N, C-alpha and C positions, 0 to 999 in steps of 0.2 A: 270367715273372723270377721268380728268387728274392726269398725274402719276409726276406734280409740286407739288402733297400734301400728307401728311402723314397723313391719319385720324387716331383719337385717340378716346376710348369708356371711357368716365370720371366717375363716379359712388362712391358709400360710402362717407365717410367724405370727407371734406375739404381737408386737406393735400395730402389724399390717392388721389383726383385729382391733385393737385396739384403740386406734383413732378412728375408725369408723363407728366404730359401738360409741365413744363418746360426743362422737359425731350427733349420733340421731339421738342420743339421750338428751342433747340441746335441742335437735329438732322437734323434738316428741315432748319436751316441758314449752315448748312454745307455742304447739295444735294441741296441748292441753291431750296430749297422747300417753302413751306407756311403749315400752320399747321389746317387742319378741323377737328372741335372738334364735338364729342355728349355728351352733357353735363349733359342730364338727360335720357337717351335713357333706363335706367338698374332701377330695383324698387332699392331703397336705405334706408339707416337707417333715427331713427327720425330727427339725428342732419341735416339734408337737407331738409326734408319733413314734414308738420304737415298741419293734417284737410285737406290733398287734395289738400293743395297747392304744387307749385313747386316753388323755387329758382332756376333761371334758372344763365347760365354767365353774361348776361349784369345788372344785380340786385346785383352783387358784383363789376363785374370789367370793366372798360374803352375798348372800341373795344381800336384795334391795327391793325396794315396793315399782324403782322406775323401772324393773329389769323382768321380763319372765322369759326362762328356758324353755325353748320346745321339747317339753317330754320325750320326744323321738330324738330331737337334736339333728331330724334330715327334715329338704323340703317336705313337705306333704303334697299329697298327690295333684291335690289340687293348686298350688300353687308352685308348682313346676315351671322353670321358666328358661329360653335358650341361651348357652353358652355362648350366642356368639360375646359376647357384652366381652370376652377374652380378646376381641378384637378390635373394644373399643374402651380401653383402660380409663382414660379420663372422663368417662360419660356417666353420671350419674342416672342407674336404670330403675325407671318406673314403672312397675308393668300395674296395669289396666286391673281393676277388679276392687273387689270390696277393701283392697287394704292396700298400702305401698311396700314394693321390696327393693331394698338395695341390697346389690353387693360389692367387695369393697376388693376385687383386686386392682392396685394403680389406683384407687379411691383412699385420699388421706384426710378428707374435710369435707363437709360440704353445708352448706349455708343456705337460709331460705329466701324467697325473693325481697322480703325486705332488709338483708342486713345490706352493709355497704358494697357494693360490687367490688371494691378497691380494695377490701382486706387481701390480708397476706394470705391468709387461708380460704381465700375463695381459687387458688392455686399453687397448693403449700406444697405440690409433687417439685412442682420448679424452684421453687424457694430456696427450698429446702437440697437440690443439688449443688447450689452453687457454696461457697466459700464464703467465708467473713459472718460477722457478725448478727447472729437471730433477735430481733425485737421483737417480742410478740404484741398483737393489737388486742384491744379488749374483747373481740372473738377468743382468741387463744387465752385470753387469761379465763374465761368462762370455761375453753375446755380444758384445761386445768385444773378447775377446782371441781369438776365432775367427775375426772381422772383421781383427785386424793380423796375426796368427798362422797362418789357412788361407786365407785370400782373397790373397795378394798379388798386387801388380801386375806386370804382365812387365817384363826389365830394363830396356826404350825407356821406360814411364812413370813406374818408379822412378829412372831417372837424370835426369827433367824433376822430378821430386816432390824430387830430394835437390838441383838447382841451384837450385829458389827457395827454399827452403828454407835452403840454405847463405847468403842474403840475412836471413833472421831474425833479429831481434834478442832478447835474451836476455829479455826479456817481451814478448809476443805477445798480441796480441788479435786475434780472429777475428769474422768481421763475416759472416753470410751474410743475402742480400737475395733473394728469391722476389716477383716482382713482375708478370710476363707471362704464366705462366700462368692460364687458367681460376678455378681456385679460389683466388686470391691476388688477382685484381684490384680486390677492394673495401676491400681493408688498405690506407692513407693514407700513403702511404710518405714523401711529401715533406716534411710534419713531419718527420714520424720518422728522415730522413736527415741533416736540418739538426741535430737535436737530437747525433744521431750523430756527424756531423761536430767539432761545437765540442767534445763529451765524449775526441774522440780527439784533437784539438791540444790538449786540456790534459793528458792521459795522454802524449803524445811530450815534451812541455816538461818535465816532472817528471821525465825522465831521458834522457838520450841510448841507454839501453839499452832502453826502449820502443818498440814499432813494433803497426802495424796490418795485418794481411791480409783483402782483403777477396774477397769473391767472390757474383757479381752476376749475375742474367740480363737485366738494363738498362741499357744503355750509358750515359743519362743520371745516371746515379746513380755508375758507374764514374769519368762526367767530374769530378762534384761535388767526389766523396772527391781524386780529382787534382789537382785547384784549388786545394785547399786545404792539404795534406799533399804534403811532397817526397818525391823519389823515395825517398831515404835512410830516411825515417818510414815509407813506405807501400809494402806488396808489393800486386804485382795480376798473376794466371798471364796471359801472351801467349804463346799458343800457336806453335810454327813451323808451317810449313805441311807438313811431314813427320806431322806426328801428324794432318791435318784431311781423312783418308781423305772426300774429297769431289772433286767436279767442279767446283765453282764458281771463279770466278776472281776473286771478290769474298774479298780479304783482310781485314774486317772480323771481328773477333772473334763478333758478335753477329747474325753471319747463319747463320739456320738452318743451315747446313751445318758450317758454322765452329764453331759451340758444339755441340759432339759430346760422344758417350760418353766419348771417350778422354782429352777435356778433364775433363770434367768428374771422371772418376776421380782426377786430378791435384789438383785443384781440395778434392777432399772430402778426399784426404788430408794438403793441405796445412791446410785448416781442423782437421784432427784434431791438428796439431803444435803448434797455437797453446796456449802454456800458461798462460797466464794467466787466460783469460778468451774465452768462444767466445757469440758473442749470435746467434741462428738465428729462421727465421720458424716464427710457430706453425703448424704443422700440415702443414710440410714437413718428408719422410723424407731429404731430402737435410743439412739441418741436422741430423738427430738422429743419421744415419752418422757427419758429421764428430766430434760428440759423444761418441758408443760409440768410435771410436778414438782417443779426446783420454785422457790420463793421468785416473783417475778421481777426481783433488784439482781438477782444472780446475772451473771455477765454471762454467754452462752454463744461459743462461737462451732462453726464446723468448717473443718479442713480438709484438704485431700493434696496439698503442697507443704512442704516447709515453710516456703512466704506466708501461708497462710496463719501459722504460727504466733500469735501475739510476741513479741521482743521482750516482755518481761512478764512473770505473773503477780 
């Protein structure tokens, strides 16, 4: 393979793939190269694969001249590498040879040597574990531009995004609650959800032009929001069967077969369209990708305690 390429192996959840991908695109642009991606080359969690079915890159995103998808979507034999990188999650792995290979487990972004070493994106993994307002620097703004303009959803997904976005009010608050994954089960969401609902009600009562969008992996919290807010105030993505690439007959959105990466792509972009405030889950790369998609002027806050929630919206 020519040195005009950067190869990146992308695996695990959707946002864990997108952050290193856009980072590689940014690095490739700076070094006048293209990105070669291996999207399904390693075992992945159930949020990506169902009943042995693969969700390929082109199931999700349109082709772009900056990105080349490996035709076999697996690491070619001459590019095999030692999986000891799992033990060094915060390292960028540079395999010597005629191209660079980067792997993304625990790698959320990367910068070239001539970037500002104090950038928050230098150690974004550690930044997003903290509660509080997340203010993006110039590098993060560049990554957001790539996520919006290079990694574009296919028409079928974009049509769903547009359909639900048409229900958005003039002033939208987006909330992402991640609670069922093993890395988030220690967060005490019940009290926080009660607080978020009360503030959402106050926000919606302030003006008919105010609304709420919720993305969550927990049906309990969806039900709580939906029981308090009217359908005119509250937007929640309910996917049609056609997007749920699954053999399951269960139409419950929260079934693991149903709540798949196609739906996650739509919800992530809807979160990014929220223009007043985005409240995300600390340590969640999904929350951060939604924030990268958003307007730079949108306030972005990561929470894991009641005290982290803004006093008012």
